[in-house]
C-alpha positions in Angstrom: -12.7 -6.5 -30.2 -9.7 -8.7 -30.7 -9.7 -12.1 -28.5 -6.5 -11.1 -26.7 -7.9 -7.4 -25.7 -11.0 -9.0 -24.7 -9.3 -11.3 -22.5 -7.4 -8.4 -21.2 -10.1 -6.0 -20.1 -11.6 -9.3 -18.7 -8.8 -9.8 -16.6 -8.7 -6.1 -15.1 -12.3 -6.1 -14.7 -12.4 -9.5 -12.6 -9.6 -8.0 -10.5 -11.5 -5.1 -9.7 -14.6 -7.2 -8.8 -12.4 -9.2 -6.5 -11.5 -6.1 -4.2 -15.0 -4.6 -4.6 -16.9 -7.9 -3.7 -15.4 -7.4 -0.3 -17.6 -5.2 1.7 -14.7 -3.9 3.8 -12.3 -3.2 0.9 -15.3 -1.7 -0.9 -15.8 0.7 1.7 -12.1 1.3 2.4 -11.9 2.3 -1.4 -14.6 4.4 -1.4 -13.4 6.4 1.7 -10.3 6.7 -0.2 -12.0 7.7 -3.3 -13.9 10.5 -2.1 -11.1 11.9 0.2 -8.6 11.9 -2.8 -11.2 14.0 -4.9 -11.8 16.2 -2.1 -8.1 16.7 -1.6 -7.4 18.1 -5.2 -10.4 19.9 -5.3 -9.7 21.4 -2.0 -6.3 22.2 -3.2 -7.3 24.3 -6.3 -9.8 26.6 -3.9 -7.1 27.0 -1.4 -4.2 27.8 -3.9 -6.7 30.3 -5.6 -7.3 31.7 -2.2 -3.6 31.9 -1.3 -2.7 33.6 -5.1 -5.7 36.2 -4.2 -4.2 37.2 -1.3 -0.2 37.8 -2.1 0.3 36.4 -5.7 3.0 33.3 -6.3 4.8 34.2 -3.0 1.5 33.2 -1.0 1.0 30.0 -2.8 4.7 29.3 -1.6 3.8 30.1 1.9 0.6 28.0 1.9 2.4 25.0 0.1 5.2 25.1 3.0 2.8 25.5 5.4 1.1 22.5 4.0 4.3 20.1 3.9 6.6 21.5 6.1 5.2 19.9 9.5 4.3 16.7 7.6 8.1 15.8 7.3 8.7 16.1 11.0 5.3 14.2 11.7 5.3 11.7 9.2 7.9 9.2 11.1 5.6 9.2 14.1 2.3 8.9 12.1 1.9 4.9 11.8 2.3 4.7 15.8 -1.4 5.3 16.0 -2.4 2.8 13.5 -0.2 -0.1 14.9 -1.5 0.8 18.5 -5.3 1.1 17.5 -8.0 -0.4 15.2 -6.7 1.0 11.9 -10.3 1.6 10.4 -10.9 3.8 13.7 -7.9 5.6 13.1 -8.9 6.4 9.4 -12.5 7.4 10.4 -11.3 9.7 13.4 -8.4 11.6 11.0 -11.1 11.9 8.4 -13.3 13.7 11.1 -10.0 16.0 12.2 -9.7 16.7 8.2 -13.7 17.4 7.9 -13.6 20.1 10.8 -10.5 21.8 9.4 -11.9 22.5 5.9 -15.1 23.6 7.8 -13.0 25.9 9.9 -11.1 27.2 7.1 -14.5 28.0 5.2 -15.7 29.9 8.4 -12.6 31.6 8.8 -12.9 33.0 5.2 -15.9 33.9 5.4 -15.0 35.8 8.8 -12.5 37.4 6.9 -9.5 36.2 9.0 -6.1 36.7 8.4 -4.4 34.1 5.6 -1.9 32.8 8.2 -4.7 31.5 10.3 -6.3 29.7 7.5 -3.0 27.8 6.4 -2.6 26.9 10.5 -6.0 25.1 10.0 -5.1 24.1 6.3 -1.8 22.6 7.8 -4.0 20.6 10.3 -5.5 19.2 7.3 -2.6 18.1 5.8 -1.0 16.4 9.0 -4.2 14.3 9.4 -3.5 12.9 6.0 0.0 12.1 7.1 -1.3 9.6 9.4 -4.1 8.4 7.0 -1.6 7.0 4.3 0.0 4.4 6.7 -3.0 3.6 8.3 -4.9 2.4 5.2 -1.5 1.0 3.9 -1.5 -1.3 6.7 -5.3 -2.1 6.8 -5.1 -3.3 3.5 -3.5 -6.5 3.9 -5.2 -7.5 7.1 -8.7 -7.2 5.0 -7.2 -8.9 1.5 -7.7 -12.5 1.6 -5.4 -13.6 -1.5 -2.3 -12.7 -2.9 -4.2 -11.3 -6.3 -6.7 -9.5 -4.1 -3.7 -7.7 -2.5 -2.0 -6.4 -5.4 -5.5 -5.6 -7.5 -6.3 -3.3 -4.4 -2.9 -1.5 -4.4 -3.5 -1.0 -8.0 -7.0 0.1 -7.6 -5.6 2.8 -5.1 -3.4 3.5 -8.1 -6.5 4.1 -10.5 -8.0 6.2 -7.9 -5.1 8.5 -7.6 -5.0 9.3 -11.1 -8.8 9.6 -11.3 -8.7 11.9 -8.4 -5.7 13.9 -9.9 -7.7 14.5 -13.3 -11.4 14.6 -11.9 -10.8 16.3 -8.4 -9.1 19.7 -9.7 -11.8 19.8 -12.5 -14.5 19.4 -10.0 -12.9 22.3 -7.8 -12.5 24.8 -10.7 -16.0 24.1 -11.7 -17.5 24.8 -8.3 -15.0 27.9 -8.1 -16.6 29.1 -11.4 -20.2 29.1 -9.8 -19.5 29.4 -6.3 -17.1 30.6 -3.7 -13.7 29.0 -2.4 -15.1 28.9 1.3 -18.3 26.8 -0.5 -15.6 23.9 -2.2 -14.0 23.5 1.3 -16.9 23.1 2.7 -18.1 20.4 0.2 -14.5 18.9 0.7 -15.3 19.0 4.3 -18.7 17.1 3.7 -16.5 14.4 1.5 -14.2 13.6 4.3 -17.2 13.5 6.9 -18.4 10.5 4.4 -15.3 9.1 4.2 -15.1 9.0 7.9 -18.4 7.5 8.3 -17.8 4.5 5.5 -14.5 3.6 7.3 -16.4 3.5 10.8 -18.1 0.4 9.4 -15.8 -1.5 8.3 -15.1 -4.9 10.3 -11.5 -5.3 11.4 -10.1 -8.4 12.9 -8.9 -7.7 16.3 -4.9 -8.0 17.0 -2.8 -7.4 20.2 -1.8 -4.0 20.8 1.4 -2.7 21.5 2.1 -1.1 24.7 3.0 2.8 25.0 5.1 4.9 27.3 5.9 8.2 27.0 9.7 7.3 27.4 9.1 4.7 24.6 7.0 6.7 21.9 10.0 7.9 19.9 11.5 4.5 19.9 8.3 2.8 18.6 7.7 5.6 16.1 11.2 5.0 14.6 10.8 1.3 14.6 9.5 1.2 10.8 12.9 3.0 10.0 14.9 0.2 11.6 12.6 -2.5 9.7 13.5 -0.9 6.7 16.9 -0.4 7.3 17.6 -3.5 8.6 16.5 -6.0 5.8 18.7 -5.5 2.7 15.4 -6.1 0.4 13.5 -3.4 1.5 16.3 -1.2 1.4 16.8 -1.6 -2.1 13.4 -1.4 -2.9 12.7 1.9 -0.8 15.6 3.6 -2.3 14.2 2.7 -5.7 10.9 4.2 -4.5 12.9 7.4 -3.2 14.7 7.7 -6.7 11.4 7.8 -8.5 10.1 10.5 -6.3 13.0 12.7 -6.4 12.1 12.2 -10.3 8.5 13.5 -9.5 9.9 16.3 -7.1 12.1 17.5 -10.3 9.0 17.4 -12.3 7.1 19.7 -10.2 9.4 22.2 -11.6 9.9 21.0 -14.9 5.9 20.6 -16.1 5.7 24.2 -15.4 9.1 25.2 -17.3 8.6 22.9 -20.3 5.6 24.1 -21.9 6.6 27.8 -21.2 10.3 27.7 -21.8 10.4 25.0 -24.4 7.0 24.4 -26.2 6.4 28.4 -25.6 2.9 27.5 -24.9 0.8 29.5 -22.5 -0.8 28.2 -19.2 -3.3 26.1 -21.0 -0.4 23.6 -22.0 0.3 23.2 -18.0 -3.0 22.1 -17.8 -3.3 19.6 -20.5 -0.1 18.2 -19.6 -1.4 17.5 -15.6 -4.6 15.9 -17.5 -2.3 13.9 -19.5 -0.2 12.8 -15.8 -3.9 11.9 -14.4 -4.8 9.8 -17.7 -1.4 7.8 -17.4 -1.9 7.1 -13.7 -5.6 5.8 -14.2 -4.2 3.4 -17.3 -1.2 2.3 -14.9 -3.7 1.7 -12.2 -5.7 -0.3 -14.6 -2.8 -2.4 -15.9 -1.2 -3.3 -12.4 -4.5 -4.8 -11.5 -3.1 -8.4 -12.6 0.4 -8.3 -11.4 1.5 -11.4 -9.6 2.1 -10.8 -6.0 5.2 -13.0 -6.1 7.0 -11.9 -9.2 7.6 -7.9 -8.6 11.2 -7.1 -9.5 9.7 -6.9 -12.9 7.4 -4.2 -12.7 10.0 -2.1 -10.7 12.2 -2.3 -13.2 9.3 -1.6 -15.8 7.8 1.4 -14.2 11.4 3.1 -13.6 12.3 2.2 -17.3 9.0 4.4 -18.7 9.8 6.9 -16.2 13.5 7.3 -17.7 11.9 7.0 -21.1 9.3 10.1 -20.6 12.2 12.2 -19.1 14.3 11.0 -22.5 11.4 12.1 -25.1 11.1 15.4 -23.1 14.5 16.5 -23.4 14.7 15.3 -27.2 11.4 16.9 -28.5 10.2 20.2 -28.1 6.5 19.3 -29.3 3.7 19.4 -27.2 1.8 16.0 -28.3 5.6 14.3 -27.5 5.1 16.1 -23.8 1.7 14.6 -23.4 2.7 11.2 -24.0 5.8 11.4 -22.0 3.7 12.8 -19.0 1.4 9.7 -19.5 4.1 7.2 -20.1 6.1 8.5 -16.7 2.8 8.5 -14.7 1.7 5.1 -16.2 5.6 3.8 -15.0 4.9 5.2 -11.4 2.0 3.1 -10.7 4.1 0.1 -11.6 6.6 1.2 -8.9 4.0 2.6 -6.4 2.1 -0.7 -6.6 5.3 -3.1 -6.5 7.0 -1.4 -3.5 3.7 -1.1 -1.4 2.7 -4.9 -2.0 6.5 -5.9 -1.3 6.4 -3.9 2.1 3.0 -5.4 2.9 4.2 -8.9 2.3 7.7 -8.4 3.7 7.2 -6.3 7.0 5.4 -7.7 10.1 1.7 -7.0 10.4 1.9 -5.1 13.8 5.0 -3.1 12.4 3.0 -2.0 8.9 1.6 1.3 9.8 5.0 2.5 11.1 6.9 1.4 8.1 4.5 2.9 5.6 5.2 6.3 7.7 8.7 5.6 6.6 7.4 5.8 2.7 5.3 9.2 3.4 8.6 11.0 4.9 10.5 9.3 1.6 7.7 11.1 -0.5 7.3 14.3 1.3 11.4 14.7 1.7 12.0 13.6 -2.0 9.4 16.0 -3.2 10.9 19.0 -1.4 14.3 17.8 -2.4 13.4 17.6 -6.1 11.4 20.9 -5.8 14.8 22.8 -4.9 17.3 20.6 -6.9 15.4 21.3 -10.3 15.6 25.2 -10.5 19.9 24.7 -9.7 20.0 22.1 -12.6 18.4 24.6 -15.0 20.3 27.2 -14.0 23.5 25.4 -14.1 22.9 23.1 -17.3 19.7 24.3 -19.2 16.5 22.8 -19.2 16.8 20.1 -22.0 20.2 19.2 -20.4 18.3 18.8 -17.1 15.6 16.8 -18.2 18.6 14.3 -19.9 20.7 13.9 -16.8 17.7 13.0 -14.9 16.4 10.4 -17.3 20.2 9.0 -17.0 20.1 9.0 -13.5 16.8 7.4 -13.5 18.3 4.3 -15.9 21.3 4.4 -14.0 19.6 3.5 -10.6 17.5 0.9 -12.1 20.3 -0.5 -13.6 22.5 -0.6 -10.2 19.3 -2.2 -8.5 18.9 -5.0 -11.0 20.9 -7.7 -9.9 19.6 -7.1 -6.1 15.7 -6.9 -7.6 16.1 -10.4 -9.3 17.2 -12.0 -5.8 14.0 -10.1 -4.3 12.3 -12.4 -6.8 14.0 -15.7 -6.3 12.9 -15.5 -2.3 9.2 -14.7 -3.4 6.4 -16.1 -1.1 5.4 -19.8 -1.5 2.9 -20.6 -4.3 -0.6 -19.9 -4.4 -1.9 -23.6 -4.0 0.0 -23.9 -0.6 -1.4 -20.6 0.5 -5.0 -21.5 -0.1 -4.4 -24.8 1.7 -3.5 -23.1 4.9 -6.1 -20.1 4.4 -8.8 -23.3 4.0 -7.8 -24.5 8.0 -10.3 -23.2 10.7 -6.8 -22.2 12.6 -5.9 -19.6 9.9 -8.5 -18.8 8.3 -8.7 -15.3 9.6 -5.2 -14.4 9.0 -4.1 -11.7 6.8 -2.8 -12.8 3.7 0.8 -11.3 4.2 0.5 -13.7 7.3 -0.6 -16.6 5.2 2.4 -16.1 2.7 4.8 -16.2 5.4 3.4 -19.4 7.0 3.4 -21.1 3.7 6.9 -20.0 2.9 8.0 -21.4 6.4 6.6 -25.0 5.7 8.7 -27.8 4.3 7.3 -30.5 2.0 7.3 -34.3 3.5 6.4 -37.4 1.7 5.3 -40.5 3.2 4.4 -44.3 2.0 1.7 -46.3 2.8 1.9 -47.5 6.5 4.2 -45.0 7.3 3.2 -43.6 10.8 3.6 -39.7 10.6 2.7 -39.3 14.7 2.8 -41.8 16.9 0.6 -41.6 20.5 2.7 -40.9 23.3 5.5 -39.3 21.7 6.3 -35.7 21.9 5.0 -33.1 19.7 7.6 -31.1 17.4 5.2 -30.3 14.3 1.9 -29.7 12.8 0.5 -31.4 9.6 -2.0 -30.2 6.4 -2.5 -33.1 4.1 -1.8 -31.7 0.6 -2.2 -34.8 -1.0 -3.5 -38.6 -0.2 -5.0 -40.4 2.7 -4.5 -41.6 6.4 -6.1 -43.2 9.3 -6.4 -41.8 13.2 -6.0 -44.4 15.7 -6.4 -44.2 19.7 -4.9 -47.2 21.3 -4.4 -49.1 17.8 -8.2 -48.4 17.2 -9.1 -46.7 14.0 -11.0 -43.5 14.7 -11.6 -41.5 11.3 -10.1 -41.3 8.0 -8.5 -37.8 7.1 -7.6 -36.4 3.5 -6.2 -33.6 1.8 -7.0 -30.3 3.7 -7.3 -32.0 6.9 -4.8 -30.8 9.8 -3.4 -32.7 12.7 -0.7 -32.3 15.4 -2.0 -29.0 16.8 -3.0 -30.4 20.6 0.4 -31.5 21.8 1.9 -28.1 20.6 -0.9 -26.2 22.3 -1.0 -28.1 25.4 2.5 -29.2 25.5 1.8 -32.8 26.1 2.6 -36.1 24.4 0.8 -37.0 21.2 -2.9 -38.4 21.9 -3.5 -40.1 18.7 -1.6 -41.9 16.1 -1.9 -41.0 12.1 -0.6 -43.7 9.9 -0.6 -43.2 6.1 -3.1 -45.2 4.0 -1.7 -44.7 0.5 1.3 -42.4 -0.3 1.1 -39.0 1.2 2.1 -35.7 0.8 2.3 -33.2 3.9 2.8 -29.6 4.6 5.2 -29.4 7.7 5.2 -26.5 10.1 7.5 -26.7 12.8 6.7 -26.2 16.6 8.1 -22.4 16.9 6.7 -21.3 13.5 3.4 -22.7 14.9 3.0 -21.2 18.0 4.0 -17.9 17.0 1.5 -17.6 14.4 -1.6 -18.9 16.7 -0.3 -17.2 19.4 -0.3 -14.0 17.4 -4.1 -13.7 16.0 -6.9 -13.6 18.6 -9.1 -15.5 16.4 -6.3 -18.5 16.0 -6.1 -18.5 19.5 -9.8 -19.1 20.4 -10.2 -21.6 17.4 -6.8 -23.5 19.2 -8.4 -23.1 22.7 -11.9 -24.7 21.3 -9.8 -27.6 19.6 -7.8 -28.5 22.8 -11.5 -28.2 25.0 -13.1 -31.0 22.2 -10.4 -33.5 22.7 -10.0 -36.1 25.2 
């Protein structure tokens, strides 16, 4: 194996290890893998059940029953996860999914009407609507570094691809030797296993937002207001919506291409779906080492690959080309997904994350539905080849229009990794989510001091908090030296926490480089995290 390839593989393996070595992230990802495999296996089983009871029309009814209610519920799904411990929300919703799958199996055994079965399956889909924002909001709380955050999102994309490939295969194998109700029971057991894993996650405590009946709608829609009010988020979520619309179109195109263009049978449809899953797996692996501070290039790369795949489908009526195109498009989708999710986790306040990801859920379902309705219209008006070409041009055009704005996002990327690590090593900030550490580090300003300079003076009011990034200083009380401090040490917090004059003087004994946090930023961060408040109280009690 060439050295460059070995290095590529090693980097991806190391990135996965950084995620799986963290117990809480490992449990969260295992729970997600169980849930996704079960969801796809269950989808195959319930689709077969619907087809047996009414053909393609009944499959359409079942699909509408699953997706329709989620469009209405999605904007409100995140409020649970922003009010209550997110791991418990995930565990509770997985229990609901498990119960729904088992109830559906029981109804089929009792020969209940398909409508009753579809209602129960819709309950499972509604629970899924709340799972996705809760998980997305929990990831940045559990991740300890920017690289770990991005790698976790990439690992999720890998799991999605593996589930898309293996889940239907597992469902098909089980259906071949058992029955629909047995498969649904197995899916219910998988959801129960996911619930148990989620329940064991240890999540940092955080302040909860109070909710009254009159405020539920306002608080639920806060995620929309957060995204609409931020130009960066509007741009990235808009590009994500364009990607999802393209894949909504693909739901119809992927059936039309093998039958109308390639003149192949149903087996070609299975091969195309398998190629899509392989592309998603490869994309998830490749995105594991993306740099969290530079996410515009992967967005452009991902959208470009989707446009390229569509252009290939429009240009060549060959099965190998179609297989490669589907793999490339799903690989590109991984880049868009990981970049979008990481940027949201980085830019949205932690207490708003689940509601912001509820917006993503709404965008996904609405875009898929619009694409599914629009595709037949395009095919009827333009023909399949031209419809594919127009979609390729539209994706490329959206990307080109967004390019300058994406470059501006990178220009405002978070602080350097070494500054984030410096803050993460301080007891006051040790338990902060990586996204909060990034915002904290971005708010800091650098100050340099010469030997002999006084950084703070006893008796003066406090207006800032200082962290030494290079050099040494001495701490004096009433003019008498009491301590030497250096890189990684911090001072100035007592005056800020107690609103009293400085209790010490800190003087540089050699050239100093400091990171400085203004009073308001410091108090906002410490006051917003329970563990930071506890450490701050201990520091105050421990000083004279």
